[in-house]
N, C-alpha and C positions, 0 to 999 in steps of 0.2 A: 374954195377959200374958207368956207364955213368949217369944213373938215379939218383944215390946218389949225384954226383957232381952237377948235374943240380938243385937238391933240395937245396943243400948248397948255390949255387950261387943265387937262388931266395930268400932264407932266408936272405942272406947278403944284397941283393938289397933292400929288404923290410926294414931291420933295418936301412940302410943308408938313405932311403927316409923318414922314420919316424923321425929320429933324425934331418934331414935337415929341415923338416917341423916345428918341435918344435922350432928350432932355430930362426924361423921367428916371433914368438910371442914376442911382446914388447909393448911399449907405444910410441905414437906419440903425439905431441902437435899441436893442430889445432885451427883455429878461431872458436869461438862460433857463430853460425849463428843467435842466438837470440839477440845478442848485436848490438846496433845502429852503423851504419857505422862510425860516427865521433869518437867513442871510438876505434873501430878497426883501423881506419886510424892513430890516434895518437899513438897507440901501435906499428903499423907497422913502422911509421916514426922513433920512438925511437929505435926499434930493428935494423933498417938499418943504422941509423946515429950514434947512441951512444952505442948500445948494442953489437955490434960485430957480428951480424948475417950475414950469407952469402946471400946477396940479388942479386947476379949475375944471378941466375937461373930464376928470374922473369923479366929479361930485354928482350926487343924485340929480336926475333930470337933465344932465349934460350929455353931449354927443358920445363920449367914451366911457360912460358909467357902466353900460352893459357890454359884454358880460361882466358881472360884478364879482371878479375873482382877483386875488392878489397878483397873479402873473399877468393878467390882462391890464390891470392898472399900472403895473410896473413897466410894461411895454410902452405905454403912453408917456409916463413920467421920465423914464430913462432917455427916451428919444427927445423929449422936450429939452432936457438938460444938455444932451449931446449937441443938438442942433444949435442951441443958443451959445454954447461955449467952445465948440470945436475949433473955431478960428482963433481962440485965445490959448490953445494948447490942451484943452480938456480931452480926455479919452473916454472910451466906452468900456469901463472896467467895473466900477461899483463893487470893489472887493470881490471880484470874480462872479458877480451876480448877473452880468450883462454881456452880450456879444453883439457884433456887427452883422448885419444881413444886407444883402443887395435886393431883397424882395420887399416891396412896399407892404407893410403890415396893415394898411388902411382897410377898413371894412365898414359896411353900412354907412352911417353918418359920422363915423369916427375917422377923421382924416389925420394922418401922421405927417408932420411937417418934414420937408427936406430943404435945407438951405445950402446952396452951393458955396 
């Protein structure tokens, strides 16, 4: 009888882990590394100043400040904007400075939001 319940517990654990992993699949909006810096900078400035993106995570001593590069900061900001506004019709374009990815760009203490 003990063996039966152990098998049930393992099966339930497997199902839970499988569904949890599937829930992580999504789309994140990130900077296109092929785009010139001046285009990325203009899009980043717009997103932080007028677009309503949360740019607090890229400030010094915050979780996404490092690495302190334009492209890394744009990854965070573009995704913030996209996740906040995608359900209202926003896209991940930023005048060609951004692209969608299905790979979660989170790293170290920098967590990239994904809103279903």
